[in-house]
C-alpha positions as CSV (number, residue, x, y, z in Angstrom):
1,M,0.1,-0.2,0.3
2,R,3.0,2.4,0.6
3,K,4.4,1.5,-2.2
4,A,1.2,2.3,-4.5
5,E,0.3,5.3,-2.1
6,N,4.2,6.8,-3.3
7,R,3.7,6.2,-6.8
8,N,0.5,8.3,-7.0
9,K,2.7,11.0,-5.6
10,A,5.1,11.1,-8.2
11,L,2.7,11.9,-10.6
12,D,1.8,14.7,-8.7
13,Y,3.0,17.9,-9.6
14,E,3.9,21.5,-8.2
15,V,3.7,24.8,-9.9
16,I,6.3,28.2,-9.2
17,L,3.9,30.6,-10.4
18,L,5.4,33.7,-11.9
19,A,4.1,36.9,-11.0
20,A,6.6,39.3,-9.5
21,G,7.1,41.2,-13.2
22,Q,6.8,45.1,-14.5
23,G,4.3,47.1,-16.3
24,R,6.7,48.8,-18.4
25,R,5.3,47.7,-21.8
26,M,2.1,47.4,-20.4
27,G,2.3,51.6,-19.8
28,A,1.3,50.5,-16.2
29,S,2.3,51.7,-12.9
30,R,2.2,48.5,-10.8
31,N,3.0,45.0,-11.9
32,K,0.7,44.0,-14.6
33,I,-0.8,41.1,-12.9
34,L,-2.4,43.1,-10.6
35,L,-4.7,44.5,-13.7
36,H,-8.7,43.4,-13.7
37,L,-9.5,41.7,-17.2
38,V,-13.1,41.6,-17.1
39,G,-14.0,42.4,-13.2
40,K,-11.2,40.0,-11.8
41,P,-6.9,40.9,-11.4
42,I,-4.8,38.5,-14.5
43,I,-3.3,36.3,-12.0
44,S,-6.5,35.2,-10.3
45,Y,-7.3,33.2,-13.8
46,S,-4.4,30.8,-14.2
47,L,-3.7,31.0,-10.0
48,N,-7.4,29.0,-10.3
49,M,-6.5,26.8,-12.4
50,F,-4.1,25.4,-11.1
51,L,-6.2,25.6,-7.6
52,N,-8.9,23.6,-10.0
53,D,-6.6,21.1,-11.2
54,P,-6.3,18.2,-8.6
55,A,-3.2,16.7,-10.0
56,C,-1.8,20.2,-8.6
57,K,-0.4,19.8,-4.5
58,H,1.5,23.1,-4.3
59,I,1.8,26.7,-5.8
60,V,4.6,28.4,-4.9
61,L,3.5,32.1,-6.2
62,V,6.7,34.1,-6.7
63,T,5.8,38.4,-6.5
64,Q,7.7,41.4,-5.8
65,E,8.3,42.2,-1.8
66,D,6.3,44.8,-2.0
67,E,3.4,42.9,-3.3
68,Q,3.0,40.0,-1.2
69,G,1.2,41.8,1.5
70,L,-2.0,42.2,-1.3
71,L,-1.1,38.8,-2.7
72,G,-1.2,37.4,-0.2
73,A,-4.9,38.5,0.6
74,M,-5.9,37.8,-2.1
75,V,-4.8,34.3,-2.4
76,K,-6.6,34.1,1.3
77,K,-9.8,34.9,-0.5
78,E,-9.3,32.3,-3.1
79,T,-8.3,28.8,-1.8
80,K,-10.6,29.0,1.0
81,R,-12.5,25.9,0.1
82,K,-9.3,25.0,-2.7
83,Q,-6.7,22.0,-0.8
84,S,-3.4,23.3,-2.8
85,P,-1.4,25.0,-0.5
86,V,0.2,28.4,-1.6
87,T,3.5,29.6,-0.7
88,I,4.4,33.4,-1.0
89,V,7.9,34.1,-2.4
90,S,10.1,37.0,-3.1
91,G,11.4,37.4,-6.8
92,G,14.7,38.2,-8.4
93,S,16.1,41.1,-10.8
94,E,15.4,38.9,-13.8
95,R,12.9,35.9,-14.8
96,Q,15.1,33.2,-14.4
97,Y,16.1,34.0,-10.8
98,S,12.4,34.0,-9.6
99,V,12.2,29.8,-10.9
100,Y,15.1,29.5,-8.8
101,N,14.1,31.6,-6.3
102,G,10.9,29.6,-6.8
103,L,12.5,26.7,-6.7
104,Q,13.9,26.4,-3.0
105,F,10.4,25.9,-1.8
106,L,9.5,22.5,-3.5
107,L,8.2,20.5,-1.1
108,N,9.8,17.7,-2.6
109,P,12.5,18.9,-6.0
110,E,12.6,15.0,-7.0
111,N,8.8,15.7,-8.4
112,I,7.2,17.4,-11.6
113,V,8.0,20.8,-11.4
114,M,5.7,23.3,-14.0
115,V,6.7,26.7,-14.3
116,H,4.0,29.5,-16.0
117,D,3.9,33.0,-16.7
118,G,1.2,34.4,-14.3
119,A,0.4,37.0,-17.3
120,R,-0.9,34.1,-18.9
121,P,-4.6,33.8,-18.0
122,F,-5.8,31.2,-20.8
123,V,-4.1,28.2,-20.3
124,T,-6.4,25.6,-19.4
125,L,-6.8,22.8,-17.8
126,K,-7.0,19.7,-20.5
127,Q,-3.5,21.7,-21.6
128,L,-2.2,21.1,-18.0
129,K,-3.6,17.3,-18.7
130,L,-1.8,16.8,-21.6
131,L,1.6,18.7,-20.6
132,H,1.6,16.8,-17.3
133,R,1.3,12.8,-18.6
134,K,4.0,13.7,-21.1
135,V,7.0,15.1,-18.3
136,Q,6.2,11.9,-16.9
137,E,6.8,10.0,-20.2
138,T,10.4,12.4,-21.7
139,R,11.3,14.7,-17.8
140,A,11.3,17.7,-20.2
141,A,8.3,19.1,-22.0
142,I,6.9,22.6,-22.6
143,L,3.6,24.2,-24.6
144,G,3.7,26.2,-27.9
145,V,2.3,26.8,-31.1
146,P,3.4,26.4,-35.0
147,V,4.1,29.7,-36.0
148,K,1.8,31.2,-38.3
149,D,3.2,34.2,-39.6
150,T,6.3,34.8,-42.4
151,I,10.1,35.0,-41.2
152,K,12.2,36.4,-41.6
153,R,15.8,37.1,-40.3
154,V,16.7,40.7,-40.0
155,V,20.0,42.8,-40.0
156,D,20.5,46.8,-39.3
157,G,16.7,47.0,-41.5
158,I,17.9,44.6,-44.1
159,V,16.4,41.1,-44.7
160,Q,18.8,38.5,-44.9
161,E,16.9,35.7,-45.8
162,T,13.0,33.9,-45.2
163,V,13.3,30.9,-42.6
164,P,11.5,28.3,-43.3
165,R,8.8,28.5,-40.8
166,E,7.6,24.6,-41.3
167,T,10.0,24.2,-37.9
168,L,9.4,26.9,-35.9
169,W,7.3,27.3,-33.5
170,Q,5.6,29.8,-30.7
171,I,7.1,28.8,-26.9
172,Q,3.8,29.3,-24.2
173,T,3.9,28.1,-20.5
174,P,3.3,26.4,-18.6
175,Q,7.3,24.1,-19.4
176,A,6.8,21.1,-17.1
177,F,10.2,19.3,-15.7
178,Y,11.2,17.3,-12.5
179,G,12.3,19.5,-10.0
180,E,15.9,18.4,-9.7
181,D,16.6,18.2,-13.2
182,L,15.6,22.1,-13.5
183,L,17.5,22.7,-9.6
184,A,20.8,20.8,-11.1
185,V,20.7,23.2,-15.1
186,H,19.8,26.2,-13.2
187,R,23.6,25.4,-10.9
188,C,25.5,25.3,-13.7
189,A,23.4,28.8,-15.5
190,Q,24.2,30.0,-12.2
191,Q,27.9,28.9,-12.4
192,E,28.6,30.3,-15.8
193,N,26.5,33.8,-15.4
194,Y,24.4,32.8,-18.5
195,L,21.1,34.0,-18.7
196,G,18.6,31.5,-20.9
197,T,15.2,33.0,-22.2
198,D,13.4,30.2,-20.5
199,E,13.3,26.6,-18.4
200,A,13.8,24.8,-22.0
201,S,16.7,26.3,-23.2
202,L,19.0,25.7,-20.2
203,I,18.2,22.2,-20.0
204,E,18.8,22.0,-23.6
205,K,22.1,23.5,-22.9
206,Y,23.4,21.7,-19.7
207,S,21.3,18.1,-19.6
208,N,20.6,15.5,-22.4
209,L,17.5,15.5,-22.3
210,S,15.2,15.8,-25.1
211,V,12.7,19.2,-24.5
212,S,9.7,17.4,-26.4
213,M,6.4,19.6,-27.6
214,V,2.9,19.7,-27.3
215,L,0.1,21.6,-29.2
216,G,-1.1,24.2,-26.9
217,S,-3.5,27.1,-28.0
218,Y,-3.3,30.4,-29.5
219,E,-5.0,32.0,-27.2
220,N,-2.7,30.8,-24.5
221,I,-1.1,35.0,-24.7
222,K,1.0,36.5,-23.0
223,L,-0.5,39.6,-21.5
224,T,2.2,42.1,-22.7
225,T,1.0,44.9,-23.9
226,P,-2.5,47.4,-23.8
227,E,-3.2,45.6,-26.8
228,D,-2.8,42.4,-25.4
229,M,-5.9,43.4,-23.0
230,L,-8.0,43.7,-25.6
231,I,-7.9,40.3,-26.5
232,G,-7.7,39.6,-24.0
233,E,-11.0,41.0,-23.0
234,A,-12.6,39.5,-26.1
235,I,-11.2,35.8,-25.3
236,V,-13.0,36.3,-21.2
237,K,-16.0,37.2,-22.9
238,R,-16.2,34.6,-25.7
239,K,-15.5,31.8,-22.7
240,R,-18.2,33.1,-20.9
241,S,-20.6,33.2,-23.7
């Protein structure tokens, strides 16, 4: 019975939910994840998605230090009837440092950990399940969608070539790994003072693992600019109707 119990626990996951960004490109005077999207803070959408996933056993919410009280009050309100514990920790000056800070608070680094941008409010439970299943098979899996536009490589304003788009994907979050693997590559990056673009880039550079792609959704956008907020409002209203 004990072995079966441990095996089931290994299939659970924890998530590092990143909410320590700024609102510069959004033109906001405060953290964009606190901006309201159709009556709710942006961060509450993804927070509730993970709270409602039975496989998610722990949420590490990485925030700016001066916003912990505000987010703590919001989390308390959202988690009244939910089981997943939420740990609020301080972020770093870069996204990578925030992820590393979050990794220090995992309940079990040997199990699966997902990393998700708090500014992506539209990830679905179906996508989480697909990603969760794939990471158990390959140890490294990320969400993404094929690029739709023509892509050109440009240097100093001059087009150098048209890049074949058949093999190009636009990467999203969550990204899923085993905690011990992600901790190991973060430590390697720290030693070399290397700053990757995402978690998968560290896995690619410092491990022998192959990163598997899981089809996401074109609606799983990151809210970065005021134009994105208009698109986000349209997505929320369509889902509600």
